[in-house]
C-alpha positions, 0 to 999 in steps of 0.5 A: 139531933132531935131525940124524938126523930132518933127514937122514931127511926130506931123504933121503926127498925124494932117493931115499934119498940125502944128501951129506956136506955135507948131513949136516954142515949138519944138525948132525952133526960129522965124527966123528959122521958117521964113527961112523954110517957105521961102524955101518951107519946110513949107507952111502957109495955114491959120493964124498961121497954117502951112502945111508940104509939101508932106502930102495929101491935104484933106477935113479934113485937110481943116477943121482942119486948120480952127479950129486951126486958130480960137483959143484954144476954137475952134471946128468944129460945125454945118454941118461940125461936123455933117458930121464928126460925121457921122450923117445921111443925113448930106453931106460934106459941101463945102467952109469954115468949120463951127467952133464954138468959146466960147465968147469973142474969135473972131476967124479968119474970113478967114478960117472958118465960125465962130459961137460964143457961150456963154459957153460949157458944159462938154463933149461938144467937142471931138476929131474926127480924131484929129479934135476938134468937138462938141459932138452929142447933141450940134451938133444937137442943132446947126444944128437945128439952120440953117439947113433944118428941113428935114435934122435935122429930119434925123440926129436926127432919125439916131443918136437915131437909131444908139445909138449915143445919147438918148432921155434922153440925148437930152432932158437934153441938151435942158433943159440945153442949149435950153431955149427960144430964143436959135436958134434951140431949138424950132425945136429940141423940135418939132422933139423930140415930147417933151410934147408928148414923144414917148418912143422909136425910133421905135415909133417916126419913126412910128409916122413920117410915119403915119403923113406923110400919113395924118393920125390923130395924135394918143394918145401916151402911153394911159392907157387902162383897162377892168373890171379886171383892168388896162391892160397897156399902149399902144403905139399909140391909134386912134379913141378914143382908139378903134384902138391900134397900138403896135410897137414890137421893138427887145429889148422890145419884145424879150423874151418869157415872154415879148411876152406872156405879149404882147399876153395877153394884145392883147387878153384882148383888143380884148375882149373889141372890140378894134382892135390891130395892131402890127408892127415890126421894119421891118414893119415900116422901110421896109414896111411903106405903108403896115403899113399906109394901115392897120392903115387907114383901121382900123380907117375907120372901127372903125368910121363906 
């Protein structure tokens, strides 16, 4: 097969890039490769990485060049991976792309900002638009090591909301790879509320809204009972349990039976003198000031 056609097909799938090894595997000799570079038919853009002139210059090509130049274990990581994965609040980074390599690989110092890791778990790397990229859980842990907490918080919230990951998967990642001394693990643990364990994205979002407004931390997943026995677990409890906040997410409060259970529980709590405030996804996301005002008023009334 014609080496140039093979190279062109490969480059078309990889943002106009091939490696020196690709060219040799396609059938070019080292001298033939040098002649093509000298003639301008191929252009070196990074150590061992060649660009096929005529293909567009893009940011993703720039990232892939850094990855290809950094060795077989390399993958886009940190803020670069977060942007590739579409994580909320993660802008396209400028300058050299962030690339992680598995020790003892060194990586080329020029085209990328190299981060070294001791190991990777299965599924840690996937192709995103032909670019080897760290997965969502690994990226969030890496991001927490050197990005502002507000950016990490937005990325975590967005990933949970959009179903890119789950609390269980993030907890598993931290327990497996985020031990003491691992950069980023402390921040990620704090953002996830490990030990407190809100049970849904909506609870986490409500907690953020209420904390940002200066309200006291509630008790999470409190069990409440009356003379007839256990009523159930409530989402957020303030003022020693005299004010209850329930978050009505679409998936967990969608059926008639679920709504009937919610109403029965609210009625039993009301008979015990408990104020029950119920908020929807739209309340928390679109009207956070309304949520804060009602909770603040209920707490003040309970304390009077």
